NUROFI-777353 format. One record per residue (C-alpha): residue in three letters; chain; x, y negated, z. Coordinates in steps of 0.1 Angstrom, whole numbers. Example, Ala and Ser with C-alpha at 12.3 -4.5 7.8 and 13.67 -1.06 7.14 Angstrom:
PT  code  unit      X      Y      Z
PT   ALA     A    123     45     78
PT   SER     A    137     11     71
END
This chain:
PT  code  unit      X      Y      Z
PT   MET     A   -112    -38    156
PT   THR     A    -94    -71    150
PT   ARG     A   -108    -89    119
PT   ARG     A    -74   -102    107
PT   LEU     A    -89   -124     79
PT   GLU     A   -115   -141    101
PT   GLY     A   -121   -177     90
PT   THR     A   -105   -172     55
PT   VAL     A   -120   -171     20
PT   ALA     A   -111   -146     -7
PT   LEU     A   -119   -146    -44
PT   VAL     A   -119   -112    -62
PT   THR     A   -122   -110   -100
PT   GLY     A   -137    -79   -117
PT   ALA     A   -156    -73    -85
PT   SER     A   -185    -55   -102
PT   SER     A   -169    -21   -102
PT   GLY     A   -139      0    -93
PT   ILE     A   -109    -16    -76
PT   GLY     A   -125    -50    -74
PT   HIS     A   -157    -37    -57
PT   ALA     A   -137    -17    -32
PT   THR     A   -113    -46    -25
PT   ALA     A   -142    -71    -19
PT   LEU     A   -156    -47      7
PT   GLU     A   -122    -42     23
PT   LEU     A   -115    -80     26
PT   ALA     A   -150    -85     40
PT   ARG     A   -144    -58     66
PT   GLU     A   -113    -78     77
PT   GLY     A   -135   -109     82
PT   ALA     A   -130   -129     50
PT   SER     A   -159   -145     32
PT   VAL     A   -156   -132     -4
PT   ALA     A   -165   -148    -37
PT   LEU     A   -174   -120    -61
PT   VAL     A   -165   -129    -97
PT   GLY     A   -175   -108   -127
PT   ARG     A   -197   -106   -157
PT   ARG     A   -223    -81   -144
PT   GLU     A   -244   -103   -121
PT   ASP     A   -267    -75   -111
PT   ARG     A   -238    -54    -97
PT   LEU     A   -224    -85    -80
PT   THR     A   -257    -91    -63
PT   ASP     A   -259    -56    -50
PT   LEU     A   -224    -58    -37
PT   ALA     A   -232    -91    -20
PT   ALA     A   -262    -75     -3
PT   GLU     A   -240    -46      9
PT   ILE     A   -215    -71     24
PT   SER     A   -243    -92     40
PT   ASP     A   -260    -61     55
PT   ALA     A   -227    -52     72
PT   GLY     A   -225    -87     88
PT   GLY     A   -202   -103     62
PT   LYS     A   -206   -133     38
PT   ALA     A   -204   -131      0
PT   LEU     A   -209   -154    -28
PT   VAL     A   -220   -142    -63
PT   VAL     A   -201   -160    -90
PT   PRO     A   -211   -147   -125
PT   ALA     A   -182   -157   -148
PT   ASP     A   -162   -146   -179
PT   ILE     A   -127   -158   -169
PT   THR     A   -113   -154   -204
PT   THR     A   -118   -191   -208
PT   ALA     A    -99   -217   -187
PT   GLN     A   -131   -236   -181
PT   ALA     A   -150   -206   -167
PT   ALA     A   -120   -196   -145
PT   THR     A   -117   -231   -131
PT   GLU     A   -154   -233   -125
PT   ALA     A   -154   -200   -106
PT   VAL     A   -126   -212    -83
PT   GLU     A   -142   -247    -78
PT   ARG     A   -176   -231    -69
PT   THR     A   -159   -208    -44
PT   VAL     A   -143   -237    -26
PT   GLU     A   -174   -259    -28
PT   ASP     A   -197   -232    -14
PT   LEU     A   -173   -214     10
PT   GLY     A   -151   -243     20
PT   ARG     A   -116   -232     11
PT   LEU     A    -96   -205     -7
PT   ASP     A    -69   -183     11
PT   THR     A    -67   -152    -10
PT   LEU     A    -70   -146    -48
PT   VAL     A    -72   -110    -61
PT   ASN     A    -68   -110    -99
PT   ASN     A    -82    -76   -107
PT   ALA     A   -103    -80   -138
PT   GLY     A    -89    -60   -167
PT   LEU     A    -95    -39   -198
PT   MET     A    -76     -9   -211
PT   LEU     A    -82     -1   -248
PT   LEU     A    -58     26   -259
PT   GLY     A    -48     40   -293
PT   PRO     A    -21     39   -320
PT   ALA     A     -7      5   -327
PT   PRO     A     -6     10   -365
PT   GLY     A    -41      3   -379
PT   ALA     A    -54     -9   -345
PT   ASP     A    -84    -33   -343
PT   LEU     A    -68    -67   -336
PT   ASN     A    -99    -77   -318
PT   ASP     A    -92    -51   -292
PT   TRP     A    -57    -65   -287
PT   LYS     A    -70   -100   -283
PT   ARG     A    -96    -89   -258
PT   MET     A    -70    -73   -236
PT   ILE     A    -47   -103   -238
PT   ASP     A    -76   -126   -230
PT   ILE     A    -87   -108   -199
PT   ASN     A    -56    -89   -186
PT   LEU     A    -32   -118   -190
PT   MET     A    -48   -151   -199
PT   GLY     A    -78   -147   -175
PT   LEU     A    -54   -139   -147
PT   MET     A    -32   -169   -154
PT   TYR     A    -62   -192   -158
PT   THR     A    -76   -182   -125
PT   ALA     A    -42   -185   -107
PT   HIS     A    -37   -219   -123
PT   ALA     A    -70   -231   -109
PT   ALA     A    -65   -215    -75
PT   VAL     A    -30   -226    -67
PT   PRO     A    -38   -261    -54
PT   HIS     A    -64   -247    -30
PT   LEU     A    -41   -219    -19
PT   VAL     A    -13   -244    -11
PT   LYS     A    -37   -264     10
PT   ALA     A    -50   -234     28
PT   ALA     A    -14   -222     36
PT   ALA     A     -8   -255     53
PT   GLU     A    -38   -251     76
PT   GLU     A    -52   -228    103
PT   PRO     A    -61   -200    109
PT   ARG     A    -32   -182     92
PT   GLN     A     -9   -208     76
PT   VAL     A     -3   -185     47
PT   ALA     A    -21   -177     15
PT   ASP     A    -20   -149    -11
PT   ILE     A    -23   -142    -48
PT   VAL     A    -25   -104    -55
PT   ASN     A    -23    -94    -91
PT   ILE     A    -33    -60   -102
PT   GLY     A     -8    -47   -127
PT   SER     A     -2    -11   -137
PT   LEU     A     24     17   -139
PT   ALA     A     21      8   -176
PT   GLY     A     36    -26   -167
PT   ARG     A     68     -8   -157
PT   ASN     A     70     20   -183
PT   ALA     A     57     15   -218
PT   TYR     A     38     45   -233
PT   ALA     A     27     55   -268
PT   MET     A     -9     46   -274
PT   SER     A     -8     17   -249
PT   ALA     A     14     -8   -267
PT   VAL     A     -7    -39   -261
PT   TYR     A    -21    -28   -227
PT   SER     A     15    -23   -215
PT   ALA     A     25    -57   -230
PT   THR     A     -2    -74   -210
PT   LYS     A      8    -56   -178
PT   PHE     A     45    -63   -183
PT   GLY     A     34    -99   -186
PT   VAL     A     15    -97   -153
PT   GLY     A     47    -85   -136
PT   ALA     A     68   -113   -151
PT   PHE     A     42   -140   -143
PT   SER     A     38   -128   -108
PT   GLU     A     76   -128   -100
PT   ALA     A     81   -163   -115
PT   LEU     A     51   -177    -96
PT   ARG     A     63   -160    -64
PT   GLN     A     96   -179    -66
PT   GLU     A     78   -212    -73
PT   LEU     A     54   -209    -44
PT   ALA     A     75   -191    -17
PT   ARG     A     85   -223      2
PT   GLN     A     49   -233      4
PT   HIS     A     39   -200     21
PT   VAL     A     18   -189     -8
PT   ARG     A     28   -152    -13
PT   VAL     A     25   -137    -48
PT   SER     A     23    -99    -51
PT   VAL     A     18    -74    -78
PT   ILE     A      3    -40    -73
PT   GLU     A     11    -14   -100
PT   PRO     A    -13     16    -97
PT   GLY     A     -8     48   -115
PT   SER     A    -39     67   -126
PT   VAL     A    -70     56   -107
PT   ASP     A   -104     73   -111
PT   THR     A   -124     43   -123
PT   GLU     A   -146     34   -153
PT   LEU     A   -116     17   -170
PT   ARG     A   -109     46   -193
PT   THR     A   -145     49   -204
PT   HIS     A   -141     18   -225
PT   ASN     A   -123     40   -250
PT   PRO     A   -137     64   -276
PT   ASP     A   -142    100   -265
PT   VAL     A   -111    112   -284
PT   ILE     A    -89     87   -265
PT   GLN     A   -105     97   -232
PT   GLN     A    -97    134   -239
PT   HIS     A    -61    124   -247
PT   ILE     A    -59    107   -213
PT   VAL     A    -73    137   -194
PT   ALA     A    -49    161   -213
PT   ALA     A    -19    139   -205
PT   LEU     A    -27    138   -168
PT   GLY     A    -37    174   -164
PT   ASP     A    -56    186   -133
PT   ILE     A    -42    161   -108
PT   ASP     A    -58    145    -78
PT   ARG     A    -61    109    -90
PT   LEU     A    -61     77    -69
PT   GLN     A    -94     63    -58
PT   SER     A   -104     26    -58
PT   GLN     A   -102     25    -21
PT   ASP     A    -66     35    -22
PT   ILE     A    -58      3    -40
PT   ALA     A    -82    -17    -19
PT   ASP     A    -62     -4     12
PT   THR     A    -30    -16     -5
PT   VAL     A    -45    -51    -11
PT   GLY     A    -56    -52     25
PT   TYR     A    -21    -42     37
PT   ILE     A     -4    -70     17
PT   VAL     A    -27    -98     27
PT   THR     A    -27    -90     64
PT   ARG     A     11    -91     69
PT   PRO     A     25   -117     93
PT   ARG     A     33   -151     78
PT   HIS     A     70   -143     75
PT   VAL     A     65   -111     55
PT   ALA     A     59   -110     18
PT   VAL     A     53    -78     -2
PT   ALA     A     63    -88    -37
PT   GLU     A     56    -56    -55
PT   LEU     A     41    -22    -48
PT   LEU     A     39      8    -71
PT   VAL     A     12     33    -60
PT   ARG     A     10     67    -78
PT   PRO     A    -10     98    -73
PT   THR     A     13    122    -55
PT   GLU     A     12    146    -85
PT   GLN     A     16    120   -113
PT   VAL     A     51    123   -128
END
């Protein structure tokens, strides 16, 4: 099989589980060297070993990207150790649901810090390197893929601030796309519906029960479904940019 990302480097945030884990594996299968960014170093180390055992190359970068300094250091270490940066996948995120009245303001800040500010800090640090990579071989194009949410299109009760952060991801992605298009740095946003990951387990049991009741007995997306979507976007020819993709479970209304 043709390894369409051979000779390129990708950085994936939130790589320790779920969509980030699956995406790192997908990009490595396509031939990219992958920087694995996240807070749980033990999981990143296991993932790096899995990629290495399959013949790929991975770099473990433990980092909390909710500070601009940490995000910048993660990007700089990636370029220093792997030589360049062609693809950034901003996947790290947090979903803390519940009524807005009486909510814990610390929960709101945590979501804003990781879902929105962390994504923007990492993109800010990565852009100069992506512009440089897009001007060079082997592909002469670079990519930022931001993981948004269906909740970034439609606001729902119990998810006011989560939705606000994901609407922000969509707006930031589109504005950045316009700014970088002529430099062949493509900016895409993927908006998944319900995905079977540990994201909902960050909530109390009563909220988790509410999520399950709202969805009903549907066949939810798997992390690999979104990883496949990322792989599709970043392997398009240089003249093709996929700006936005909404991916739902077939039964989710």
